[in-house]
C-alpha positions in Angstrom: 1.5 23.1 -45.6 -2.1 23.7 -44.4 -2.6 20.0 -44.3 0.5 19.4 -42.3 -0.5 22.1 -39.8 -4.0 20.5 -39.5 -2.4 17.1 -38.8 -0.1 18.5 -36.2 -2.9 20.5 -34.5 -5.1 17.4 -34.5 -2.4 15.3 -32.9 -1.8 17.9 -30.2 -5.6 18.1 -29.6 -5.8 14.3 -29.2 -2.8 14.2 -26.9 -4.2 17.0 -24.7 -7.6 15.3 -24.6 -6.0 12.1 -23.5 -4.1 13.9 -20.8 -7.3 15.5 -19.6 -9.1 12.2 -19.5 -6.1 10.7 -17.5 -6.4 13.5 -15.0 -10.1 13.3 -14.6 -10.5 9.5 -14.7 -7.4 8.4 -12.8 -9.4 7.2 -9.7 -11.0 4.6 -11.9 -7.6 3.2 -12.8 -5.9 3.6 -9.4 -8.6 2.4 -7.0 -10.5 -0.8 -7.9 -12.7 -0.4 -4.8 -15.6 -2.6 -3.9 -18.2 -1.3 -1.4 -20.0 -3.3 1.2 -23.3 -2.8 2.9 -22.9 -1.2 6.3 -24.6 -4.2 7.9 -22.3 -6.7 6.2 -21.1 -9.4 8.7 -17.4 -10.5 8.3 -16.5 -14.2 9.0 -13.0 -15.7 9.4 -11.4 -18.8 10.9 -9.3 -16.6 13.2 -10.4 -14.5 16.3 -11.1 -10.9 15.3 -13.0 -7.8 16.1 -14.4 -5.1 13.8 -14.0 -1.5 14.6 -14.4 2.0 13.1 -12.4 5.2 13.5 -13.6 8.6 12.6 -11.5 10.7 10.2 -10.7 14.3 10.9 -13.2 15.4 8.2 -16.1 13.1 9.3 -15.1 10.1 7.1 -15.6 6.7 8.7 -12.8 4.1 8.4 -13.7 0.5 8.9 -11.1 -2.0 10.1 -10.5 -5.5 11.5 -8.2 -6.5 14.3 -7.1 -10.2 14.4 -6.0 -11.2 17.8 -3.8 -13.7 19.6 -3.2 -14.3 23.3 -0.2 -12.4 24.6 0.9 -10.9 21.3 4.5 -9.9 20.6 3.3 -6.8 18.9 1.0 -5.7 16.1 1.3 -5.7 12.3 -0.4 -2.6 10.9 -1.2 -3.6 7.4 -2.0 -1.3 4.4 -3.5 -3.3 1.5 -3.5 -2.9 -2.2 -5.8 -1.0 -4.6 -8.3 -3.8 -5.2 -11.1 -5.4 -3.1 -12.0 -4.8 0.5 -11.7 -6.4 3.9 -13.6 -9.5 2.9 -10.6 -10.4 0.7 -7.8 -8.8 2.7 -8.9 -10.3 6.0 -8.3 -13.7 4.5 -4.8 -12.6 3.3 -3.6 -11.1 6.6 -5.2 -13.3 9.2 -2.6 -16.1 8.8 0.1 -13.6 10.1 -1.3 -14.3 13.6 0.6 -17.6 13.6 3.7 -15.6 14.3 2.2 -14.4 17.6 1.2 -10.9 16.3 -2.1 -9.1 16.3 -2.9 -7.8 12.9 -4.8 -4.6 12.1 -6.0 -3.9 8.5 -8.2 -1.0 7.4 -10.2 -0.3 4.3 -9.4 3.0 2.5 -12.2 5.5 1.8 -14.6 4.1 -0.8 -13.6 0.5 0.0 -15.9 -1.8 1.9 -17.7 0.1 4.6 -15.3 3.0 4.8 -16.7 6.4 3.7 -15.6 10.0 3.1 -13.9 12.1 0.5 -10.8 10.3 -0.9 -7.6 12.2 -1.7 -4.0 11.8 -0.9 -4.1 14.1 2.1 -7.0 12.2 3.7 -5.5 8.8 3.0 -2.3 9.7 4.8 -4.3 11.3 7.6 -6.3 8.1 8.0 -3.1 6.1 8.1 -1.7 8.3 10.9 -5.0 7.8 12.8 -4.5 4.1 12.8 -0.8 4.4 13.7 -1.7 6.5 16.8 -4.3 3.9 17.8 -1.7 1.2 17.5 0.6 3.2 19.7 -2.2 3.5 22.3 -2.8 -0.2 22.3 0.7 -1.7 21.9 3.4 1.1 22.2 5.4 2.2 19.2 8.2 -0.2 19.8 5.9 -3.1 19.0 4.5 -1.8 15.7 5.4 -3.5 12.5 4.3 -1.6 9.4 3.4 -3.7 6.4 2.5 -2.3 3.0 1.5 -4.3 -0.1 1.4 -2.8 -3.6 -0.5 0.5 -3.3 -0.2 0.4 0.4 3.6 0.3 0.3 3.7 4.1 -0.2 1.4 4.7 2.8 3.4 2.4 5.0 6.6 4.1 3.9 5.2 7.5 4.7 4.5 6.4 8.3 7.9 4.8 8.6 9.5 8.1 7.6 7.4 10.0 10.0 7.7 7.8 13.1 9.9 5.1 14.6 8.2 1.7 14.3 10.0 -1.5 15.1 10.3 -2.5 11.4 8.9 -2.0 8.0 7.9 -4.7 5.5 7.1 -3.9 1.9 5.6 -6.4 -0.6 5.8 -5.5 -4.3 6.6 -1.8 -3.7 7.1 1.0 -6.2 9.9 3.6 -6.2 7.1 6.2 -6.5 3.5 5.9 -7.6 4.2 8.2 -10.5 7.0 5.9 -11.7 4.8 2.9 -11.4 2.0 4.6 -13.4 4.4 5.9 -16.1 4.8 2.5 -17.7 1.0 2.3 -18.3 0.8 5.8 -19.8 4.3 6.2 -21.4 3.4 9.3 -23.5 2.1 11.3 -20.6 4.1 12.9 -17.7 2.5 10.9 -14.8 4.2 12.9 -12.1 2.2 16.0 -13.3 -1.1 14.1 -14.1 -1.5 12.2 -10.9 -3.3 13.6 -7.9 -1.8 10.7 -6.0 1.9 10.3 -5.9 3.2 8.5 -2.9 7.0 9.1 -3.0 8.3 6.0 -1.2 11.9 6.7 -2.0 11.6 10.1 -0.4 9.7 9.1 2.7 12.2 6.3 3.4 15.2 8.7 3.6 13.9 9.6 7.0 13.1 6.1 8.1 15.0 4.7 11.1 14.0 1.0 11.3 14.9 -2.3 9.6 13.3 -2.5 6.1 12.5 -5.7 4.3 11.4 -5.7 0.7 9.7 -8.7 -1.0 9.4 -8.6 -4.8 8.9 -11.2 -7.5 11.0 -11.3 -10.7 7.9 -11.8 -12.9 5.8 -8.9 -11.5 4.1 -7.2 -14.5 2.1 -4.7 -12.4 5.0 -3.1 -10.4 8.2 -4.5 -12.0 10.9 -6.1 -9.9 13.2 -3.3 -11.0 11.2 -0.8 -9.0 11.7 -2.8 -5.9 15.5 -2.9 -6.6 15.5 0.9 -7.2 13.8 1.5 -3.9 16.2 -0.9 -2.1 19.2 0.9 -3.6 17.8 4.3 -2.6 18.0 3.3 1.1 21.8 3.8 1.2 23.3 2.6 4.5 20.1 1.8 6.2 19.4 -1.7 7.7 17.8 -3.3 4.7 17.0 -6.6 3.0 15.7 -7.3 -0.5 14.1 -10.7 -0.8 14.0 -11.8 -4.5 11.3 -14.3 -5.3 12.3 -16.0 -8.5 9.3 -16.5 -10.7 7.1 -14.5 -8.3 4.3 -12.3 -9.8 2.4 -9.4 -8.3 -0.2 -11.3 -6.4 1.2 -14.8 -5.7 4.2 -14.4 -3.4 2.4 -16.2 -0.7 2.6 -19.5 -2.6 6.4 -19.5 -2.3 7.8 -21.1 0.9 10.7 -18.6 0.7 8.3 -15.8 1.3 6.9 -17.3 4.5 10.4 -18.4 5.8 11.9 -14.9 5.4 8.7 -13.2 6.6 9.0 -15.2 9.9 12.6 -14.3 10.1 11.9 -10.6 9.6 9.2 -10.7 12.3 11.5 -12.5 14.8 14.6 -10.4 14.3 
């Protein structure tokens, strides 16, 4: 009996220790950030300008704006959890061929952006850029675009405001649900300090919503995109299924570009 009690106590201790490590080290798993020197010079094949906005707490948010002549509007893009603007600038700059300016920011700790990172500040920073987009273009010309981690942030803004449209690439139902499959024995919704609840934010959204998701996505499974789509009820919505698409390769499929253009022209 004593041996059994010892074994059970040891298992409980190991479980609680693992839970504590998950709570304390989650930023290492959630944010694969890469810093840049403040004097780093960006270079792209498309016209662009670099700018910085000040967060309400003194954080500094670095961003790029790719420009075209007489734009039809702006795509405000929230990127994934890996890399910085040296990578994401290359990914978003081709969107200008649809006659849109594109604004993409680096989250705190990514690239040249600085400041304390937490969920409250990330959402506050997103709001800051949304207001700047309103000042430059008017709300009726804002397209929100979120990819992977950024889909929760874009969904938050869509539920808070009235953009022209929302486009989500490889979205999760909620960040906790996405994380749960990597830590199945722990209650992620209690462990995570970051839990963007996309399904909840979008109940208040009042704009067309397009979701792109690949059937072979092993990071955020296709089923999460379907669940998010089904949660939208009677909203104007469209789920684009990319057969064989993975988490990071949807841009290699012509269907993605064809229906992205359609979404931006509707």
